[in-house]
N, C-alpha and C positions, 0 to 999 in steps of 0.2 A: 651263569658262568662267564668269565671274560672271553671276549670274542676276538680281540686284536692283540698284537704283540706287545704294544705299550701297556695294555691292561694286565696282561700276564706278567710283565716285568714289575709293574706296581704291586701286584698281588704277591710276587715272590719277595720283593723288598720288605713287605709287611709280615711275611711268614718266616723268613730265614732267621732273624734274631731269636724269635721264640722257639723255633725248631731246634736251633743250636743249644739254647739254654736247657730245653727239655731233654735233649740227648745227653748233656753233661750230667744232669740229675740222674738219668737212668743208668749211667755207668756205675754210680754208687748205689742206687736203689732201683734195681731192675723191676720192671712191671710187665704184665702181659701186653702184647701189642694191641693197641686200640684200633678202631675202625678209621678209615681215611678221613671221614667227616669229623670225628672227634679229635684226631691229631691236628687237622687244620684249624679247628676252633681253639684248641689249647695253644697252638703256636701263635695264633693271632692275639690271644689274650696276653701271653707272655711278651709278645713283641710290643704291645702297648706299654707294658712296664718298662721295657728297655728304652723305648723312644721317649717316655716321660722323663726318665733319668738323664737322657742325652739331649733333652729339649734346649737347655742353655747353649750347647754347642751348635745345635741346628739353627737356633735363632741368630747366633753370631754369623754363621755361614750365610744366612739369608741377608742380614743387614750389610755385610761387607762383600757380598756377591762372590763368595769363594768359588762356586762352580765356573764362573767366567774369569775372574781375576786371578785366582789361585787354584787351578784345577788339580795340581798335584796334592796340595794340602787337603782339598775337598775329597780326593780319592782316598787319602789316608784316613780322613774322618769317617768316610763310608765303611772302610775296612774295620775300623775300631768299633763302630756301631753294629755292624753285621756279625762280627766274629769275636772281637776281643771282649767287649762288654758282656755279651751273653755267657762266654766261657768264665769270666771273672765272677759274674753273679751266680752261676751254677756252682762254682767252687766254693764261694762264700756260703751258699745255701747248705751244701754238704757239710762243711766244717761246723756251721752253726747247729745243724740238727744233731750232731754228735756231742754237743755240749750239755752240761747240766742245766743251764738256763733254758735251753730248748725243751728239755724234758719237763721242766716246771711249767713252761708256757703251754705245752700240749695238754698237761693235766688241767690247767686253769680254763683253757678254751675248749677242752673236750675233743681235741684233734687226735686221730689215731697215730700210732708209731709208723714211720715211713718204711720200716723193714717189712717186706711182704710176708715172711714166715718167721716162726719162732727159731727155726734152724738158722736163718740168716741173722737174726737178732743176736743169737748166742755167739756164733763164730765170727761175727763182725767185730767183736770186742778184742780179737787177736790176743787172747790170754792162753796160757798153757794149762793143761789139765791132765790128770790121770783119767782114763776112760775105761769103763767096763761095758763090753759089748755082749749083749745076750741075744743069741740067734734064735730064730723060730724053732730050730731043731732042739733047743735046750742047751747047746754048747755055749760056754762063756769064754770070752777072750778079753784080755786087758792090755792096754798099751799107753804110750805117751803121745798126747797131742801137743806138740811143741812148735817152735818157730819154723821148723822144716816140714811140718805137717800141712795138710790142705783139706778144706771142705768146699764142696761145690756150692754154687749160689743159684737162686731162682733166676730164670725159669728152667734151668738144667735139672736133670735127675739128681737126687740127693745121694752123694757118695762121699766117702771119708777116707783119707789116707793118714794113718798114724805112723810116725817115724820110727818108733821102737815098740817092741812087744815085751810084756812082762810074763815071767813064769809063775804060775799059780800052783798051790798045793791042792790036795783033794778036797779041801774045805773052801776053796776059792780065795785063800789068802795069798798075798804077794810074797814071793820068795826072793826073786831078783830079776834084773833085766836079762833078757835072753842074749847070750853072747853072739856077736856078729849079726844081730837083728837089723834088717833094713826096713822094718815096718811091715804094714799090710794095707791093702786096699779093700774096703768093704762097701757094699751097696746097701743102702738103707732098706730096700725092699726085702733084704734077707734077715733083717733084725727085728726083734720084738721091742727092744728098748736100749737106750744108751744112758749110762750113769756117769756122772762127772764128779771128781774129787779135786779139791785144791791141791796144788803141788806139795805144799808143806804139811798136808794131812797124811800123806803116805810116804814112808821112807823106804828106799830100796838100796 
């Protein structure tokens, strides 16, 4: 463990870029909190990537003595490396993982999908569905999961807000949208299953 203030500052400089990058990734793909040792190791690993990409700028700053000759420029460079570059890399990572090319690459390399659960994978697509909710009691409720609906994400408890409810007949067939419906909030622990239908497959 570092024993002096200078050693602690050096350690922080090597941890901060990777930690910022990791946090940006976790905003899009939440994961369970890791141990402190694992977090530090992951941060150091990602920081190496950041500094490798920023090495040409660091080399220029060393050659032209920016810390002494141009301290303001060097301060801006430090801010860019510590915060801006990690945020940009994290954003690019998130955008790339949502692309078809990333899906193909995962299949080729055998990498797992970054979504932590099937629940997150489905609702991250941000598509509209008609949903049939079958409760453990046997009751069936149907509704619209649309642009004003919401599904929780990992690691929070799974709950679902559907913005409109559908009226069903005694055979479970759709009759119409419920007039004045403001939707319903449902906890996954109360459900046995959820069925999804494409919007154009069910007419109301």
